[in-house]
KOLGU-4560 file (N, C-alpha, C; in nm, 3 decimals, padded with zeros to 5 digits):
<recs>
<n_xx: 03.059 n_yy: 00.974 n_zz: 00.786 ca_xx: 02.954 ca_yy: 01.013 ca_zz: 00.878 c_xx: 02.943 c_yy: 01.165 c_zz: 00.880 mol: A seq: 1 type: MET>
<n_xx: 02.824 n_yy: 01.213 n_zz: 00.909 ca_xx: 02.798 ca_yy: 01.356 ca_zz: 00.911 c_xx: 02.871 c_yy: 01.423 c_zz: 01.028 mol: A seq: 2 type: ALA>
<n_xx: 02.908 n_yy: 01.549 n_zz: 01.007 ca_xx: 02.982 ca_yy: 01.622 ca_zz: 01.110 c_xx: 02.898 c_yy: 01.729 c_zz: 01.179 mol: A seq: 3 type: ASN>
<n_xx: 02.806 n_yy: 01.789 n_zz: 01.109 ca_xx: 02.726 ca_yy: 01.897 ca_zz: 01.167 c_xx: 02.607 c_yy: 01.839 c_zz: 01.243 mol: A seq: 4 type: HIS>
<n_xx: 02.565 n_yy: 01.913 n_zz: 01.346 ca_xx: 02.451 ca_yy: 01.867 ca_zz: 01.425 c_xx: 02.327 c_yy: 01.847 c_zz: 01.339 mol: A seq: 5 type: LYS>
<n_xx: 02.304 n_yy: 01.940 n_zz: 01.248 ca_xx: 02.184 ca_yy: 01.931 ca_zz: 01.165 c_xx: 02.189 c_yy: 01.811 c_zz: 01.072 mol: A seq: 6 type: SER>
<n_xx: 02.307 n_yy: 01.780 n_zz: 01.019 ca_xx: 02.317 ca_yy: 01.665 ca_zz: 00.929 c_xx: 02.309 c_yy: 01.534 c_zz: 01.006 mol: A seq: 7 type: SER>
<n_xx: 02.355 n_yy: 01.533 n_zz: 01.130 ca_xx: 02.342 ca_yy: 01.413 ca_zz: 01.214 c_xx: 02.194 c_yy: 01.387 c_zz: 01.241 mol: A seq: 8 type: ILE>
<n_xx: 02.121 n_yy: 01.495 n_zz: 01.272 ca_xx: 01.977 ca_yy: 01.483 ca_zz: 01.297 c_xx: 01.906 c_yy: 01.436 c_zz: 01.171 mol: A seq: 9 type: LYS>
<n_xx: 01.943 n_yy: 01.492 n_zz: 01.057 ca_xx: 01.882 ca_yy: 01.451 ca_zz: 00.929 c_xx: 01.904 c_yy: 01.303 c_zz: 00.903 mol: A seq: 10 type: ARG>
<n_xx: 02.022 n_yy: 01.253 n_zz: 00.935 ca_xx: 02.052 ca_yy: 01.112 ca_zz: 00.914 c_xx: 01.961 c_yy: 01.026 c_zz: 01.002 mol: A seq: 11 type: ALA>
<n_xx: 01.940 n_yy: 01.069 n_zz: 01.128 ca_xx: 01.850 ca_yy: 00.996 ca_zz: 01.218 c_xx: 01.707 c_yy: 00.997 c_zz: 01.164 mol: A seq: 12 type: ARG>
<n_xx: 01.663 n_yy: 01.113 n_zz: 01.118 ca_xx: 01.526 ca_yy: 01.126 ca_zz: 01.067 c_xx: 01.505 c_yy: 01.038 c_zz: 00.944 mol: A seq: 13 type: GLN>
<n_xx: 01.606 n_yy: 01.031 n_zz: 00.859 ca_xx: 01.597 ca_yy: 00.949 ca_zz: 00.738 c_xx: 01.579 c_yy: 00.803 c_zz: 00.772 mol: A seq: 14 type: THR>
<n_xx: 01.652 n_yy: 00.756 n_zz: 00.872 ca_xx: 01.641 ca_yy: 00.616 ca_zz: 00.913 c_xx: 01.499 c_yy: 00.586 c_zz: 00.963 mol: A seq: 15 type: ILE>
<n_xx: 01.446 n_yy: 00.675 n_zz: 01.046 ca_xx: 01.312 ca_yy: 00.656 ca_zz: 01.102 c_xx: 01.207 c_yy: 00.658 c_zz: 00.991 mol: A seq: 16 type: VAL>
<n_xx: 01.218 n_yy: 00.753 n_zz: 00.900 ca_xx: 01.120 ca_yy: 00.766 ca_zz: 00.793 c_xx: 01.127 c_yy: 00.647 c_zz: 00.697 mol: A seq: 17 type: ARG>
<n_xx: 01.247 n_yy: 00.602 n_zz: 00.670 ca_xx: 01.264 ca_yy: 00.487 ca_zz: 00.580 c_xx: 01.196 c_yy: 00.365 c_zz: 00.638 mol: A seq: 18 type: THR>
<n_xx: 01.214 n_yy: 00.340 n_zz: 00.767 ca_xx: 01.150 ca_yy: 00.226 ca_zz: 00.831 c_xx: 00.998 c_yy: 00.238 c_zz: 00.828 mol: A seq: 19 type: GLU>
<n_xx: 00.949 n_yy: 00.358 n_zz: 00.854 ca_xx: 00.804 ca_yy: 00.380 ca_zz: 00.853 c_xx: 00.747 c_yy: 00.358 c_zz: 00.713 mol: A seq: 20 type: ARG>
<n_xx: 00.815 n_yy: 00.411 n_zz: 00.613 ca_xx: 00.768 ca_yy: 00.395 ca_zz: 00.475 c_xx: 00.773 c_yy: 00.249 c_zz: 00.432 mol: A seq: 21 type: ASN>
<n_xx: 00.879 n_yy: 00.178 n_zz: 00.471 ca_xx: 00.893 ca_yy: 00.039 ca_zz: 00.435 c_xx: 00.780 c_yy: -00.044 c_zz: 00.496 mol: A seq: 22 type: ARG>
<n_xx: 00.745 n_yy: -00.014 n_zz: 00.621 ca_xx: 00.637 ca_yy: -00.086 ca_zz: 00.688 c_xx: 00.504 c_yy: -00.059 c_zz: 00.620 mol: A seq: 23 type: ALA>
<n_xx: 00.480 n_yy: 00.065 n_zz: 00.583 ca_xx: 00.353 ca_yy: 00.101 ca_zz: 00.519 c_xx: 00.340 c_yy: 00.037 c_zz: 00.381 mol: A seq: 24 type: GLU>
<n_xx: 00.449 n_yy: 00.036 n_zz: 00.304 ca_xx: 00.446 ca_yy: -00.028 ca_zz: 00.172 c_xx: 00.422 c_yy: -00.177 c_zz: 00.186 mol: A seq: 25 type: LYS>
<n_xx: 00.487 n_yy: -00.238 n_zz: 00.284 ca_xx: 00.470 ca_yy: -00.381 ca_zz: 00.307 c_xx: 00.325 c_yy: -00.411 c_zz: 00.345 mol: A seq: 26 type: SER>
<n_xx: 00.265 n_yy: -00.322 n_zz: 00.423 ca_xx: 00.127 ca_yy: -00.342 ca_zz: 00.467 c_xx: 00.032 c_yy: -00.345 c_zz: 00.349 mol: A seq: 27 type: ARG>
<n_xx: 00.044 n_yy: -00.248 n_zz: 00.257 ca_xx: -00.053 ca_yy: -00.248 ca_zz: 00.148 c_xx: -00.023 c_yy: -00.357 c_zz: 00.045 mol: A seq: 28 type: PHE>
<n_xx: 00.101 n_yy: -00.403 n_zz: 00.037 ca_xx: 00.130 ca_yy: -00.517 ca_zz: -00.050 c_xx: 00.067 c_yy: -00.644 c_zz: 00.007 mol: A seq: 29 type: LYS>
<n_xx: 00.072 n_yy: -00.658 n_zz: 00.140 ca_xx: 00.011 ca_yy: -00.774 ca_zz: 00.205 c_xx: -00.140 c_yy: -00.771 c_zz: 00.186 mol: A seq: 30 type: THR>
<n_xx: -00.200 n_yy: -00.654 n_zz: 00.200 ca_xx: -00.344 ca_yy: -00.641 ca_zz: 00.179 c_xx: -00.382 c_yy: -00.677 c_zz: 00.036 mol: A seq: 31 type: LEU>
<n_xx: -00.298 n_yy: -00.639 n_zz: -00.060 ca_xx: -00.325 ca_yy: -00.671 ca_zz: -00.200 c_xx: -00.323 c_yy: -00.822 c_zz: -00.221 mol: A seq: 32 type: ARG>
<n_xx: -00.226 n_yy: -00.889 n_zz: -00.158 ca_xx: -00.218 ca_yy: -01.034 ca_zz: -00.169 c_xx: -00.343 c_yy: -01.100 c_zz: -00.112 mol: A seq: 33 type: LYS>
<n_xx: -00.397 n_yy: -01.041 n_zz: -00.005 ca_xx: -00.521 ca_yy: -01.093 ca_zz: 00.054 c_xx: -00.637 c_yy: -01.081 c_zz: -00.042 mol: A seq: 34 type: GLY>
<n_xx: -00.646 n_yy: -00.969 n_zz: -00.112 ca_xx: -00.753 ca_yy: -00.949 ca_zz: -00.210 c_xx: -00.737 c_yy: -01.050 c_zz: -00.324 mol: A seq: 35 type: VAL>
<n_xx: -00.616 n_yy: -01.064 n_zz: -00.374 ca_xx: -00.591 ca_yy: -01.155 ca_zz: -00.486 c_xx: -00.619 c_yy: -01.300 c_zz: -00.449 mol: A seq: 36 type: LEU>
<n_xx: -00.586 n_yy: -01.338 n_zz: -00.326 ca_xx: -00.613 ca_yy: -01.477 ca_zz: -00.285 c_xx: -00.763 c_yy: -01.500 c_zz: -00.270 mol: A seq: 37 type: SER>
<n_xx: -00.838 n_yy: -01.399 n_zz: -00.224 ca_xx: -00.983 ca_yy: -01.411 ca_zz: -00.215 c_xx: -01.045 c_yy: -01.421 c_zz: -00.354 mol: A seq: 38 type: ALA>
<n_xx: -00.990 n_yy: -01.347 n_zz: -00.449 ca_xx: -01.038 ca_yy: -01.352 ca_zz: -00.587 c_xx: -01.010 c_yy: -01.490 c_zz: -00.646 mol: A seq: 39 type: ILE>
<n_xx: -00.890 n_yy: -01.541 n_zz: -00.620 ca_xx: -00.853 ca_yy: -01.673 ca_zz: -00.674 c_xx: -00.942 c_yy: -01.783 c_zz: -00.617 mol: A seq: 40 type: ALA>
<n_xx: -00.985 n_yy: -01.764 n_zz: -00.492 ca_xx: -01.071 ca_yy: -01.862 ca_zz: -00.429 c_xx: -01.216 c_yy: -01.848 c_zz: -00.474 mol: A seq: 41 type: ALA>
<n_xx: -01.248 n_yy: -01.739 n_zz: -00.542 ca_xx: -01.384 ca_yy: -01.716 ca_zz: -00.590 c_xx: -01.477 c_yy: -01.661 c_zz: -00.484 mol: A seq: 42 type: GLY>
<n_xx: -01.422 n_yy: -01.608 n_zz: -00.376 ca_xx: -01.500 ca_yy: -01.552 ca_zz: -00.266 c_xx: -01.526 c_yy: -01.404 c_zz: -00.293 mol: A seq: 43 type: ASP>
<n_xx: -01.640 n_yy: -01.373 n_zz: -00.353 ca_xx: -01.669 ca_yy: -01.235 ca_zz: -00.393 c_xx: -01.688 c_yy: -01.145 c_zz: -00.271 mol: A seq: 44 type: LYS>
<n_xx: -01.758 n_yy: -01.194 n_zz: -00.168 ca_xx: -01.781 ca_yy: -01.114 ca_zz: -00.047 c_xx: -01.650 c_yy: -01.085 c_zz: 00.026 mol: A seq: 45 type: GLU>
<n_xx: -01.570 n_yy: -01.188 n_zz: 00.043 ca_xx: -01.441 ca_yy: -01.171 ca_zz: 00.110 c_xx: -01.348 c_yy: -01.080 c_zz: 00.032 mol: A seq: 46 type: GLY>
<n_xx: -01.353 n_yy: -01.093 n_zz: -00.100 ca_xx: -01.269 ca_yy: -01.007 ca_zz: -00.185 c_xx: -01.313 c_yy: -00.862 c_zz: -00.174 mol: A seq: 47 type: ALA>
<n_xx: -01.444 n_yy: -00.840 n_zz: -00.166 ca_xx: -01.495 ca_yy: -00.702 ca_zz: -00.155 c_xx: -01.453 c_yy: -00.640 c_zz: -00.022 mol: A seq: 48 type: ALA>
<n_xx: -01.460 n_yy: -00.717 n_zz: 00.086 ca_xx: -01.418 ca_yy: -00.666 ca_zz: 00.217 c_xx: -01.269 c_yy: -00.634 c_zz: 00.217 mol: A seq: 49 type: LYS>
<n_xx: -01.191 n_yy: -00.728 n_zz: 00.164 ca_xx: -01.046 ca_yy: -00.709 ca_zz: 00.159 c_xx: -01.011 c_yy: -00.591 c_zz: 00.068 mol: A seq: 50 type: ALA>
<n_xx: -01.090 n_yy: -00.573 n_zz: -00.036 ca_xx: -01.066 ca_yy: -00.462 ca_zz: -00.129 c_xx: -01.087 c_yy: -00.327 c_zz: -00.063 mol: A seq: 51 type: SER>
<n_xx: -01.185 n_yy: -00.319 n_zz: 00.027 ca_xx: -01.208 ca_yy: -00.193 ca_zz: 00.097 c_xx: -01.088 c_yy: -00.152 c_zz: 00.180 mol: A seq: 52 type: ASN>
<n_xx: -01.034 n_yy: -00.245 n_zz: 00.257 ca_xx: -00.917 ca_yy: -00.211 ca_zz: 00.340 c_xx: -00.794 c_yy: -00.186 c_zz: 00.252 mol: A seq: 53 type: SER>
<n_xx: -00.782 n_yy: -00.260 n_zz: 00.142 ca_xx: -00.671 ca_yy: -00.239 ca_zz: 00.049 c_xx: -00.679 c_yy: -00.101 c_zz: -00.013 mol: A seq: 54 type: PHE>
<n_xx: -00.798 n_yy: -00.061 n_zz: -00.059 ca_xx: -00.815 ca_yy: 00.070 ca_zz: -00.122 c_xx: -00.781 c_yy: 00.182 c_zz: -00.025 mol: A seq: 55 type: SER>
<n_xx: -00.822 n_yy: 00.167 n_zz: 00.099 ca_xx: -00.792 ca_yy: 00.267 ca_zz: 00.200 c_xx: -00.642 c_yy: 00.279 c_zz: 00.222 mol: A seq: 56 type: SER>
<n_xx: -00.573 n_yy: 00.166 n_zz: 00.233 ca_xx: -00.429 ca_yy: 00.167 ca_zz: 00.255 c_xx: -00.355 c_yy: 00.228 c_zz: 00.136 mol: A seq: 57 type: ALA>
<n_xx: -00.402 n_yy: 00.197 n_zz: 00.015 ca_xx: -00.338 ca_yy: 00.250 ca_zz: -00.105 c_xx: -00.358 c_yy: 00.402 c_zz: -00.113 mol: A seq: 58 type: VAL>
<n_xx: -00.479 n_yy: 00.448 n_zz: -00.080 ca_xx: -00.505 ca_yy: 00.592 ca_zz: -00.081 c_xx: -00.416 c_yy: 00.665 c_zz: 00.019 mol: A seq: 59 type: ASP>
<n_xx: -00.399 n_yy: 00.607 n_zz: 00.136 ca_xx: -00.312 ca_yy: 00.668 ca_zz: 00.237 c_xx: -00.167 c_yy: 00.671 c_zz: 00.189 mol: A seq: 60 type: LYS>
<n_xx: -00.124 n_yy: 00.564 n_zz: 00.125 ca_xx: 00.013 ca_yy: 00.558 ca_zz: 00.074 c_xx: 00.034 c_yy: 00.663 c_zz: -00.035 mol: A seq: 61 type: ALA>
<n_xx: -00.067 n_yy: 00.683 n_zz: -00.118 ca_xx: -00.056 ca_yy: 00.785 ca_zz: -00.224 c_xx: -00.057 c_yy: 00.925 c_zz: -00.164 mol: A seq: 62 type: ALA>
<n_xx: -00.137 n_yy: 00.943 n_zz: -00.061 ca_xx: -00.144 ca_yy: 01.074 ca_zz: 00.005 c_xx: -00.011 c_yy: 01.111 c_zz: 00.068 mol: A seq: 63 type: LYS>
<n_xx: 00.059 n_yy: 01.009 n_zz: 00.119 ca_xx: 00.189 ca_yy: 01.033 ca_zz: 00.185 c_xx: 00.306 c_yy: 01.023 c_zz: 00.088 mol: A seq: 64 type: ARG>
<n_xx: 00.278 n_yy: 01.016 n_zz: -00.041 ca_xx: 00.380 ca_yy: 01.008 ca_zz: -00.146 c_xx: 00.467 c_yy: 00.884 c_zz: -00.138 mol: A seq: 65 type: ASN>
<n_xx: 00.413 n_yy: 00.774 n_zz: -00.087 ca_xx: 00.487 ca_yy: 00.649 ca_zz: -00.090 c_xx: 00.479 c_yy: 00.586 c_zz: -00.228 mol: A seq: 66 type: LEU>
<n_xx: 00.364 n_yy: 00.605 n_zz: -00.292 ca_xx: 00.345 ca_yy: 00.562 ca_zz: -00.430 c_xx: 00.281 c_yy: 00.677 c_zz: -00.506 mol: A seq: 67 type: ILE>
<n_xx: 00.292 n_yy: 00.674 n_zz: -00.636 ca_xx: 00.234 ca_yy: 00.778 ca_zz: -00.719 c_xx: 00.082 c_yy: 00.764 c_zz: -00.718 mol: A seq: 68 type: HIS>
<n_xx: 00.010 n_yy: 00.876 n_zz: -00.719 ca_xx: -00.137 ca_yy: 00.869 ca_zz: -00.719 c_xx: -00.195 c_yy: 00.788 c_zz: -00.836 mol: A seq: 69 type: PRO>
<n_xx: -00.131 n_yy: 00.795 n_zz: -00.952 ca_xx: -00.180 ca_yy: 00.717 ca_zz: -01.066 c_xx: -00.161 c_yy: 00.567 c_zz: -01.043 mol: A seq: 70 type: ASN>
<n_xx: -00.051 n_yy: 00.530 n_zz: -00.977 ca_xx: -00.029 ca_yy: 00.388 ca_zz: -00.945 c_xx: -00.137 c_yy: 00.340 c_zz: -00.849 mol: A seq: 71 type: LYS>
<n_xx: -00.172 n_yy: 00.425 n_zz: -00.754 ca_xx: -00.279 ca_yy: 00.389 ca_zz: -00.660 c_xx: -00.410 c_yy: 00.367 c_zz: -00.734 mol: A seq: 72 type: ALA>
<n_xx: -00.440 n_yy: 00.456 n_zz: -00.826 ca_xx: -00.563 ca_yy: 00.443 ca_zz: -00.904 c_xx: -00.560 c_yy: 00.316 c_zz: -00.989 mol: A seq: 73 type: ALA>
<n_xx: -00.445 n_yy: 00.285 n_zz: -01.048 ca_xx: -00.432 ca_yy: 00.164 ca_zz: -01.130 c_xx: -00.451 c_yy: 00.038 c_zz: -01.046 mol: A seq: 74 type: ASN>
<n_xx: -00.392 n_yy: 00.034 n_zz: -00.928 ca_xx: -00.405 ca_yy: -00.083 ca_zz: -00.841 c_xx: -00.551 c_yy: -00.103 c_zz: -00.800 mol: A seq: 75 type: LEU>
<n_xx: -00.617 n_yy: 00.005 n_zz: -00.761 ca_xx: -00.756 ca_yy: -00.004 ca_zz: -00.719 c_xx: -00.845 c_yy: -00.047 c_zz: -00.835 mol: A seq: 76 type: LYS>
<n_xx: -00.817 n_yy: 00.005 n_zz: -00.953 ca_xx: -00.895 ca_yy: -00.030 ca_zz: -01.071 c_xx: -00.879 c_yy: -00.178 c_zz: -01.106 mol: A seq: 77 type: SER>
<n_xx: -00.756 n_yy: -00.227 n_zz: -01.102 ca_xx: -00.731 ca_yy: -00.367 ca_zz: -01.135 c_xx: -00.802 c_yy: -00.462 c_zz: -01.039 mol: A seq: 78 type: LYS>
<n_xx: -00.798 n_yy: -00.428 n_zz: -00.909 ca_xx: -00.864 ca_yy: -00.516 ca_zz: -00.814 c_xx: -01.015 c_yy: -00.509 c_zz: -00.829 mol: A seq: 79 type: THR>
<n_xx: -01.069 n_yy: -00.391 n_zz: -00.855 ca_xx: -01.214 ca_yy: -00.378 ca_zz: -00.875 c_xx: -01.258 c_yy: -00.456 c_zz: -00.998 mol: A seq: 80 type: ALA>
<n_xx: -01.178 n_yy: -00.450 n_zz: -01.103 ca_xx: -01.210 ca_yy: -00.521 ca_zz: -01.226 c_xx: -01.206 c_yy: -00.672 c_zz: -01.204 mol: A seq: 81 type: LYS>
<n_xx: -01.108 n_yy: -00.718 n_zz: -01.127 ca_xx: -01.097 ca_yy: -00.862 ca_zz: -01.098 c_xx: -01.212 c_yy: -00.910 c_zz: -01.012 mol: A seq: 82 type: ALA>
<n_xx: -01.254 n_yy: -00.828 n_zz: -00.917 ca_xx: -01.368 ca_yy: -00.865 ca_zz: -00.832 c_xx: -01.497 c_yy: -00.873 c_zz: -00.915 mol: A seq: 83 type: ILE>
<n_xx: -01.512 n_yy: -00.778 n_zz: -01.007 ca_xx: -01.631 ca_yy: -00.777 ca_zz: -01.092 c_xx: -01.635 c_yy: -00.898 c_zz: -01.184 mol: A seq: 84 type: ALA>
<n_xx: -01.518 n_yy: -00.952 n_zz: -01.216 ca_xx: -01.511 ca_yy: -01.066 ca_zz: -01.308 c_xx: -01.547 c_yy: -01.198 c_zz: -01.242 mol: A seq: 85 type: ALA>
<n_xx: -01.552 n_yy: -01.199 n_zz: -01.109 ca_xx: -01.588 ca_yy: -01.323 ca_zz: -01.038 c_xx: -01.735 c_yy: -01.353 c_zz: -01.067 mol: A seq: 86 type: ILE>
<n_xx: -01.761 n_yy: -01.475 n_zz: -01.112 ca_xx: -01.899 ca_yy: -01.512 ca_zz: -01.149 c_xx: -01.977 c_yy: -01.560 c_zz: -01.030 mol: A seq: 87 type: ALA>
</recs>
């Protein structure tokens, strides 16, 4: 365990930040699953709505360095491509 006041505080901050990051990552993964299930069901309108909220969450995650900006772009591109493929 840490001995200095500053390192004790750092340990507390790390725990809080880790929980926050984990929740945010889980949120955008859940949103992605929602988009994919709408695509699988063939619901183009529902998939487009779900894609908007997913894209927003992914952009926020990239802005906060939870995921790499290129990964965010790849995820958004893949979902857009899948939505466009729905007949």
